[in-house]
C-alpha positions in Angstrom: -188.6 -25.0 26.4 -186.3 -22.5 28.3 -186.3 -24.9 31.3 -185.3 -27.8 29.0 -182.6 -25.7 27.4 -181.0 -24.9 30.7 -181.0 -28.5 31.9 -179.5 -29.7 28.7 -176.9 -27.0 28.8 -175.8 -28.2 32.3 -175.2 -31.6 30.7 -173.1 -30.1 27.9 -175.9 -30.6 25.3 -176.4 -27.6 23.0 -179.6 -26.6 21.3 -180.2 -24.9 17.9 -183.5 -23.1 17.2 -183.7 -24.2 13.5 -182.9 -27.0 11.1 -179.8 -27.0 8.9 -180.0 -27.5 5.2 -180.2 -31.1 3.9 -176.6 -32.0 3.9 -174.8 -35.4 4.2 -171.8 -34.4 6.3 -170.7 -37.0 8.8 -171.2 -34.8 11.9 -175.0 -34.7 11.3 -175.4 -38.1 13.0 -174.5 -36.4 16.3 -177.6 -34.1 16.0 -181.0 -35.0 17.5 -184.1 -33.1 16.3 -186.7 -32.7 19.1 -190.3 -32.0 18.3 -193.5 -32.0 20.4 -196.5 -33.7 18.7 -198.9 -31.6 20.8 -197.7 -28.3 19.3 -200.1 -26.6 16.8 -199.2 -27.0 13.1 -197.2 -30.1 13.8 -198.8 -31.9 10.8 -197.6 -29.1 8.4 -194.1 -29.1 10.0 -193.7 -32.9 9.7 -194.9 -32.9 6.1 -192.4 -30.1 5.3 -189.4 -31.8 6.8 -190.4 -35.1 5.2 -190.4 -33.5 1.7 -187.0 -32.0 2.4 -185.6 -35.3 3.4 -184.9 -34.7 7.1 -186.2 -38.0 8.2 -183.5 -39.8 6.2 -180.2 -40.9 7.7 -178.1 -39.4 9.3 -180.7 -37.2 11.0 -182.1 -38.5 14.3 -185.5 -37.6 15.8 -187.1 -37.7 19.2 -190.9 -36.9 19.0 -192.8 -36.2 22.3 -196.3 -37.5 22.5 -197.5 -36.2 25.9 -201.2 -37.2 25.5 -202.1 -40.1 27.8 -204.4 -42.7 26.4 -204.6 -41.5 22.8 -202.0 -42.2 20.0 -201.0 -39.8 17.3 -199.4 -42.4 15.1 -201.7 -41.5 12.2 -199.5 -38.4 11.7 -196.8 -40.6 10.1 -198.8 -42.5 7.5 -198.0 -40.0 4.7 -194.5 -39.2 5.8 -191.3 -40.5 4.1 -189.7 -42.4 7.0 -187.2 -44.7 5.2 -185.8 -47.9 6.5 -182.6 -46.4 7.7 -184.3 -43.5 9.6 -183.9 -43.1 13.3 -187.2 -41.7 14.5 -188.2 -42.4 18.1 -191.6 -41.5 19.6 -191.6 -40.9 23.3 -195.2 -42.0 24.2 -196.4 -40.9 27.6 -197.9 -43.7 29.6 -198.4 -41.8 32.8 -196.7 -38.9 34.7 -193.8 -41.2 35.7 -193.3 -43.4 32.7 -192.7 -43.1 28.9 -192.5 -45.8 26.3 -190.0 -45.3 23.4 -191.3 -46.5 20.0 -189.4 -46.6 16.7 -191.2 -45.7 13.5 -190.1 -46.5 10.0 -191.3 -47.7 6.6 -190.0 -50.4 4.4 -191.0 -48.4 1.3 -192.3 -45.0 0.5 -195.9 -46.2 0.0 -195.8 -49.0 2.6 -197.4 -49.0 6.1 -195.6 -47.6 9.1 -193.9 -50.2 11.2 -193.7 -49.5 15.0 -191.3 -51.4 17.3 -190.7 -50.8 21.0 -187.3 -49.5 21.6 -187.3 -49.1 25.3 -188.9 -47.3 28.2 -188.2 -44.6 30.7 -189.3 -44.5 34.3 -188.7 -41.8 37.0 -186.5 -42.6 40.0 -189.5 -43.2 42.4 -191.2 -45.6 40.0 -188.0 -47.4 39.3 -187.4 -48.2 43.0 -190.9 -49.7 43.3 -190.4 -51.6 40.0 -187.2 -53.2 41.1 -188.7 -54.4 44.3 -191.5 -56.2 42.4 -189.5 -57.5 39.4 -187.1 -60.3 39.0 -184.1 -58.2 37.8 -180.8 -59.9 38.5 -177.8 -57.6 38.4 -174.9 -59.4 36.8 -172.3 -56.6 36.4 -171.7 -53.5 38.3 -168.7 -51.2 38.8 -168.4 -50.6 42.5 -171.1 -48.2 43.7 -171.6 -46.8 40.2 -175.2 -47.7 39.0 -175.2 -45.5 36.0 -174.9 -48.5 33.7 -176.1 -51.8 35.0 -176.6 -54.9 32.8 -179.7 -57.0 34.0 -181.5 -60.1 32.9 -185.3 -59.6 32.6 -187.5 -62.6 32.0 -184.6 -64.4 30.3 -183.8 -61.6 27.8 -180.7 -59.4 27.9 -181.6 -55.8 28.6 -179.5 -52.7 29.2 -180.5 -50.2 31.8 -179.0 -46.8 32.5 -179.9 -45.4 35.9 -179.4 -41.8 36.8 -180.8 -39.3 39.2 -183.5 -38.5 36.6 -184.7 -42.1 36.3 -184.0 -45.4 34.6 -183.8 -45.9 30.8 -184.3 -49.5 29.7 -183.2 -50.6 26.2 -185.1 -53.5 24.6 -182.9 -53.6 21.5 -180.8 -56.8 21.0 -178.4 -54.7 18.9 -178.0 -51.0 18.3 -177.4 -51.5 14.5 -180.5 -50.4 12.7 -179.7 -52.2 9.5 -179.5 -55.5 11.5 -182.8 -55.0 13.4 -184.7 -54.1 10.2 -183.4 -56.7 7.7 -186.8 -58.2 7.2 -188.3 -56.3 4.3 -191.6 -58.1 4.5 -191.8 -59.0 0.8 -191.2 -55.4 -0.3 -190.3 -55.2 -4.0 -186.7 -54.5 -4.8 -185.7 -54.0 -8.4 -182.4 -54.8 -10.2 -181.4 -53.4 -13.5 -179.6 -55.9 -15.7 -177.4 -55.1 -18.7 -178.0 -57.3 -21.8 -175.5 -56.9 -24.6 -174.9 -60.3 -26.2 -178.3 -62.0 -26.6 -181.9 -61.6 -25.4 -181.7 -65.3 -24.4 -179.8 -64.1 -21.4 -183.1 -63.1 -19.8 -184.1 -66.8 -19.7 -180.8 -68.0 -18.3 -179.7 -65.5 -15.7 -179.4 -68.1 -12.9 -178.4 -71.3 -14.8 -175.2 -72.4 -16.5 -176.5 -72.3 -20.1 -174.8 -70.0 -22.7 -172.1 -69.0 -20.2 -170.2 -67.0 -22.8 -173.1 -64.6 -23.1 -173.4 -61.7 -20.6 -171.3 -63.4 -18.0 -170.9 -60.4 -15.8 -174.7 -59.8 -15.8 -175.3 -63.4 -14.7 -172.8 -63.2 -11.9 -174.2 -60.0 -10.6 -177.8 -61.3 -10.7 -177.0 -64.6 -9.0 -175.5 -62.8 -6.0 -178.2 -60.1 -5.8 -180.9 -62.8 -5.9 -179.4 -64.4 -2.8 -179.3 -61.0 -1.2 -182.9 -60.3 -1.9 -183.8 -63.7 -0.4 -181.8 -62.9 2.8 -183.8 -59.7 3.2 -187.2 -61.4 2.5 -187.8 -59.1 -0.4 -189.7 -59.6 -3.6 -187.5 -59.6 -6.7 -188.2 -57.5 -9.8 -186.0 -57.4 -12.9 -185.7 -54.7 -15.6 -183.3 -54.8 -18.5 -181.3 -52.3 -20.4 -178.6 -52.4 -23.2 -175.9 -50.2 -21.5 -174.3 -49.6 -18.2 -174.8 -45.9 -18.3 -173.1 -43.0 -20.1 -174.1 -39.4 -20.8 -175.5 -38.7 -24.2 -174.8 -35.5 -26.2 -177.4 -33.6 -24.2 -175.8 -34.6 -20.9 -178.5 -37.1 -19.9 -177.7 -40.4 -18.4 -178.6 -43.7 -20.1 -178.9 -47.3 -19.1 -178.5 -48.4 -15.5 -177.5 -45.0 -14.2 -180.7 -43.5 -15.6 -182.8 -46.2 -13.9 -181.0 -45.5 -10.5 -181.4 -41.8 -10.8 -185.2 -42.1 -11.5 -185.4 -44.6 -8.6 -186.8 -47.2 -11.0 -184.1 -49.7 -9.8 -182.4 -50.3 -6.4 -179.3 -52.1 -7.8 -177.6 -52.6 -11.1 -175.1 -54.9 -12.9 -171.5 -54.6 -11.9 -170.1 -51.3 -13.2 -166.7 -49.8 -13.6 -165.8 -46.8 -11.4 -165.8 -43.4 -13.1 -165.7 -40.0 -11.4 -168.9 -38.9 -13.2 -170.9 -41.9 -11.9 -169.6 -41.5 -8.4 -171.3 -38.1 -8.2 -174.8 -39.5 -8.9 -174.7 -43.1 -7.6 -173.2 -45.1 -4.7 -171.1 -48.2 -5.3 -172.4 -50.8 -2.9 -170.1 -53.9 -3.0 -167.8 -55.9 -5.2 -169.7 -59.2 -5.7 -167.5 -60.5 -8.5 -164.4 -59.8 -10.5 -163.8 -59.4 -14.2 -161.3 -57.5 -16.4 -161.1 -55.9 -19.8 -157.6 -56.1 -21.3 -155.6 -56.6 -24.5 -155.0 -60.2 -25.2 -152.6 -61.5 -27.8 -150.3 -64.4 -28.7 -146.7 -63.6 -28.1 -145.2 -62.8 -31.5 -142.3 -64.9 -32.7 -138.8 -63.7 -31.6 -137.7 -63.7 -35.3 -140.3 -61.0 -36.0 -138.8 -58.5 -33.5 -135.1 -59.5 -33.3 -132.4 -60.7 -35.6 -132.2 -64.3 -34.4 -128.9 -64.9 -36.3 -127.1 -62.5 -33.9 -128.7 -63.9 -30.7 -127.2 -67.4 -30.2 -123.9 -66.0 -28.8 -123.2 -63.2 -26.4 -121.0 -60.3 -27.3 -118.1 -61.9 -25.5 -118.4 -65.1 -27.5 -118.5 -63.2 -30.8 -115.4 -61.3 -29.8 -113.6 -64.5 -28.7 -114.5 -66.1 -32.1 -113.1 -63.1 -34.0 -109.9 -63.2 -32.0 -109.5 -66.9 -32.6 -110.1 -66.6 -36.3 -107.7 -63.6 -36.6 -105.1 -65.5 -34.6 -105.3 -68.5 -36.9 -105.1 -66.3 -39.9 -101.9 -64.7 -38.6 -100.3 -68.1 -38.0 -101.4 -69.4 -41.4 -99.9 -66.3 -43.0 -96.6 -66.9 -41.2 -96.5 -70.6 -42.1 -97.5 -69.9 -45.7 -94.7 -67.4 -46.1 -92.3 -70.0 -44.8 -93.6 -72.7 -47.0 -93.4 -70.4 -50.1 -89.7 -69.8 -49.3 -89.1 -73.5 -49.1 -90.9 -74.5 -52.3 -94.1 -74.1 -54.3 -96.9 -76.4 -55.4 -99.9 -75.6 -57.6 -102.3 -76.1 -54.7 -100.2 -74.5 -52.0 -100.7 -71.2 -50.3 -98.4 -68.6 -51.9 -97.8 -66.6 -48.7 -100.2 -63.7 -49.5 -102.9 -62.3 -47.3 -105.5 -62.9 -50.1 -105.0 -66.7 -50.1 -105.1 -66.8 -46.3 -108.4 -64.8 -46.1 -110.0 -67.0 -48.7 -109.1 -70.1 -46.6 -110.3 -68.5 -43.4 -113.6 -67.4 -45.0 -114.1 -70.9 -46.4 -113.5 -72.4 -42.9 -115.9 -70.0 -41.2 -118.7 -70.7 -43.7 -118.0 -74.5 -43.6 -116.7 -74.5 -47.2 -113.5 -75.9 -48.6 -110.6 -74.1 -50.4 -108.4 -75.4 -53.3 -105.3 -73.9 -51.7 -104.0 -75.4 -48.5 -100.8 -75.7 -46.4 -98.4 -78.5 -47.5 -96.4 -78.8 -44.3 -97.2 -80.0 -40.7 -97.2 -76.5 -39.1 -99.7 -75.0 -41.4 -101.9 -78.1 -41.4 -102.0 -78.2 -37.6 -103.3 -74.6 -37.5 -105.8 -75.4 -40.2 -107.0 -78.5 -38.4 -107.5 -76.7 -35.1 -109.3 -73.9 -37.0 -111.8 -76.3 -38.6 -112.4 -78.3 -35.4 -113.1 -75.1 -33.4 -115.4 -73.7 -36.1 -117.3 -77.0 -36.4 -118.1 -77.1 -32.7 -119.2 -73.5 -32.8 -121.3 -74.1 -35.9 -123.1 -77.0 -34.2 -123.9 -74.9 -31.2 -124.9 -72.0 -33.4 -127.3 -74.1 -35.5 -128.9 -75.7 -32.4 -129.6 -72.2 -31.0 -131.1 -71.0 -34.3 -133.5 -73.9 -34.4 -134.7 -73.0 -30.9 -134.9 -69.3 -31.6 -136.9 -69.8 -34.8 -140.0 -70.9 -32.7 -139.2 -69.0 -29.5 -141.8 -66.4 -28.4 -140.8 -62.8 -27.8 -141.2 -61.4 -24.3 -140.6 -57.8 -25.4 -144.3 -56.7 -25.5 -145.3 -56.3 -21.9 -146.5 -52.7 -21.6 -148.5 -50.2 -23.4 -145.5 -48.4 -25.0 -144.3 -51.9 -26.2 -147.7 -52.5 -27.7 -147.7 -49.1 -29.4 -144.3 -49.7 -31.0 -144.8 -53.4 -31.8 -145.8 -54.7 -35.3 -149.0 -56.1 -33.7 -152.4 -54.9 -35.1 -154.9 -53.9 -32.5 -158.7 -54.2 -32.2 -161.4 -54.1 -29.6 -164.7 -55.8 -28.9 -167.7 -53.9 -30.2 -169.2 -52.8 -26.8 -170.1 -49.4 -25.6 -167.7 -49.4 -22.7 -164.8 -49.9 -25.1 -165.8 -47.0 -27.3 -166.3 -44.9 -24.2 -163.0 -45.6 -22.5 -160.9 -45.4 -25.7 -162.1 -41.9 -26.2 -162.2 -40.9 -22.6 -158.6 -41.7 -21.6 -156.3 -38.9 -22.7 -153.0 -40.1 -21.4 -150.5 -39.7 -24.3 -149.6 -43.4 -24.8 -153.3 -44.5 -24.6 -154.4 -41.8 -26.9 -151.7 -42.7 -29.4 -152.8 -46.4 -29.3 -156.4 -45.4 -30.1 -155.5 -42.8 -32.8 -152.8 -44.9 -34.5 -153.9 -48.5 -34.1 -157.6 -48.7 -33.1 -159.2 -45.9 -35.0 -156.7 -44.3 -37.5 -157.9 -41.3 -39.4 -159.6 -42.1 -42.7 -160.1 -45.8 -41.8 -162.9 -47.8 -40.2 -162.2 -48.3 -36.5 -161.1 -51.8 -35.6 -164.1 -52.9 -33.5 -165.1 -56.6 -33.9 -167.4 -59.1 -32.4 -166.0 -61.4 -29.8 -165.9 -64.3 -32.2 -164.0 -62.3 -34.9 -161.5 -60.9 -32.4 -160.7 -64.3 -30.8 -160.1 -65.8 -34.3 -157.7 -62.9 -35.1 -155.8 -63.6 -31.9 -155.5 -67.3 -32.9 -153.9 -66.3 -36.3 -151.3 -64.2 -34.5 -149.9 -60.7 -34.6 -153.1 -59.3 -33.3 -154.1 -57.8 -29.9 -157.8 -57.8 -29.0 -159.2 -55.6 -26.2 -162.0 -57.7 -24.6 -163.7 -58.9 -21.4 -161.5 -61.8 -20.3 -164.2 -64.2 -19.1 -166.2 -64.7 -22.3 -163.1 -64.3 -24.4 -161.2 -67.0 -22.5 -164.2 -69.3 -22.6 -164.3 -69.0 -26.4 -160.6 -69.5 -26.6 -160.9 -72.6 -24.4 -163.5 -74.0 -26.7 -162.0 -73.2 -30.1 -158.1 -73.2 -29.8 -155.8 -76.1 -30.2 -153.8 -77.0 -27.2 -150.5 -75.5 -28.4 -152.3 -72.3 -29.3 -153.1 -71.6 -25.6 -149.5 -71.5 -24.4 -148.4 -68.1 -25.4 -151.3 -65.8 -24.4 -150.4 -62.4 -22.9 -152.5 -59.8 -21.2 -151.9 -56.0 -21.1 -154.2 -53.8 -19.0 -155.3 -50.7 -20.9 -158.0 -49.2 -18.7 -156.1 -49.8 -15.5 -159.2 -49.9 -13.3 -160.1 -51.8 -10.1 -162.7 -54.6 -10.2 -166.3 -53.2 -10.8 -168.8 -52.8 -8.0 -172.6 -53.0 -7.9 -174.2 -49.6 -8.3 -177.1 -48.4 -6.1 -179.1 -45.3 -5.6 -177.4 -42.3 -4.0 -178.2 -42.4 -0.2 -180.4 -45.4 -0.6 -182.2 -46.4 2.6 -181.2 -50.0 1.8 -177.5 -49.3 1.3 -176.4 -50.7 4.7 -178.6 -53.7 4.4 -177.2 -54.5 1.0 -173.6 -54.1 2.2 -174.1 -56.3 5.2 -175.8 -59.0 3.1 -173.1 -58.9 0.4 -170.4 -59.2 3.0 -172.1 -62.3 4.5 -172.4 -63.8 1.0 -168.7 -63.2 0.5 -167.6 -64.5 3.9 -169.5 -67.7 3.6 -167.9 -68.6 0.3 -171.1 -68.3 -1.8 -169.7 -65.6 -3.9 -166.5 -67.6 -4.6 -168.7 -70.6 -5.5 -170.6 -68.5 -8.0 -167.4 -67.1 -9.4 -165.9 -70.5 -9.9 -169.1 -71.8 -11.7 -169.3 -68.9 -14.1 -165.7 -67.8 -14.7 -163.0 -69.2 -16.8 -159.4 -68.4 -16.0 -156.5 -67.9 -18.4 -156.3 -71.1 -20.5 -153.3 -73.3 -19.7 -151.6 -75.6 -22.1 -150.4 -79.0 -21.0 -146.8 -78.2 -21.7 -146.2 -81.6 -23.3 -147.6 -80.9 -26.8 -144.9 -80.8 -29.5 -146.1 -80.1 -33.0 -144.3 -79.4 -36.2 -144.2 -75.7 -37.2 -142.9 -74.6 -40.5 -140.5 -71.7 -40.9 -141.7 -68.7 -42.9 -140.2 -65.8 -44.8 -140.4 -63.6 -41.7 -138.2 -66.0 -39.8 -135.5 -66.1 -42.5 -135.7 -62.4 -43.3 -132.2 -61.5 -42.0 -130.7 -64.4 -43.9 -132.5 -63.4 -47.1 -131.4 -59.8 -46.7 -127.8 -60.9 -46.2 -128.1 -63.0 -49.4 -129.5 -60.1 -51.3 -126.8 -57.8 -50.1 -124.2 -60.4 -51.0 -125.6 -60.7 -54.6 -125.5 -56.9 -54.9 -122.0 -56.7 -53.6 -120.8 -59.5 -55.9 -122.2 -57.5 -58.9 -120.4 -54.4 -57.8 -117.2 -56.4 -57.4 -117.7 -57.9 -60.8 -118.0 -54.5 -62.4 -114.9 -53.3 -60.5 -113.0 -56.3 -61.7 -114.1 -55.8 -65.3 -113.2 -52.1 -65.1 -109.8 -53.0 -63.5 -109.1 -55.6 -66.3 -109.9 -53.0 -69.0 -107.7 -50.4 -67.4 -104.8 -52.9 -67.4 -105.5 -53.7 -71.0 -105.5 -50.0 -72.0 -102.3 -49.5 -70.0 -100.6 -52.4 -71.8 -101.7 -51.0 -75.2 -100.2 -47.6 -74.4 -97.0 -49.2 -73.3 -96.7 -51.1 -76.6 -97.5 -47.9 -78.6 -94.7 -46.1 -76.8 -92.3 -48.8 -77.7 -93.3 -48.7 -81.4 -93.0 -45.0 -81.4 -89.5 -45.2 -80.0 
């Protein structure tokens, strides 16, 4: 051992006398654990390191079997040598030659699989071997023969020649997960979440009842192809939840199955910090989203549409025009009154001019009018201008009465809007609504989803979609089944004003797997191939429904409600109240004049 240590030290390779604790730091893949199978107590040592997980990735092993003629492979039958392990047995053939054999298991209880990785021959044996073999050197770098690529019997081999001997590599690739992708019908288990109907178990890989458990079906269809690529036997288990901690701190659903190693993969799951500590996310095999969906509320509900047709500049221009006409009418009426009077003629006062101006603005007539050309020209121009403005104003009002509002586009807008809120009655909604403590999101939940003293607004998918159709309601739901139901039940014009707002703000869910699973790299490579070949996209198109689109050519009659006319009704009400106040003031003023006249008469009689 001392001699070996000195030689390795000369090659800048350092030794450690003991194993480190079972950690998963990235630098551990640079460590090689060396053991001699001829040492006493090797069985106990191997069993101990197996129980402590030292045969798992990223640890690498080189085991020396120096007995010629006999094999000690039976030592590995009871060891946990997972699929992604890197265990090499250097089997001595003779004093000048060793054969390098890899050992691994597809499963914990399966048989050990041995594959020849390469061979080592001393320098003297290599010279004789080259003279007798049909090696054909195809690439060299000058006189450097430390890394020569050769063809041997038609197969590509890599050979490294040094002063110590020649190391020949039989592997067609150095990637372990590619060389060991045949699982030999080993059983792999997938945990599937069923929330909508138990009928989903019978229709996981067909297109029946697509609105039920769509994310489970999409996950299963991709995983099924992955299992077939790996030549594995499929097993399915079912649960009702993705996986959350209960009041005792224990995991439920998929996460519980993965922790107990009862399942190798699960249904697509949203990322959370708690889950990332206990499981690994393998791949994104599909996309879905959970968002608030609602129909855009009418503009009349959020704005005073009677003030919107004209810009501020136009309103100012109209006011200046009307005041200018009023000034000219006042001047002309003064002049006309000085020339002569008529019972229906303006008397030159501001009161008569204002009555005429108000009548013109409101498209009403007036009993008093100018009698001469100057005043009539001003009146004619005033009525023509106001008629054109009235036509433009009325046309804009008609459009704005049915125009949707674009003011609700964010969570603060949603919180402050008149929309009622609800959510689909699934466990992930209840979890995330309570979990997210950001002020806006917390206010949305406490004020509009679950106000104190009232029943929380959780509904079935069918109930929520129907409430969306009626309007003024935002429903937090999974988009795919929700949109499919909308596509099947809504009228064409009811699909035109759907809006989404993201509440959870999460990335697309990924498939969960066991922490440090030996099949993790195999799964990742297989899922990448499925995605690159377009199979995943094909499954997504078959199962998913995008946001419904209306034809854009549908024009239907829509009645105007009280809400649309609210500002006009309020103005009428205020006008009625003001008229009553003016009437009382006029009556009071009349009586005061009458009392004043009586007092004046009494003074005269007294005198």
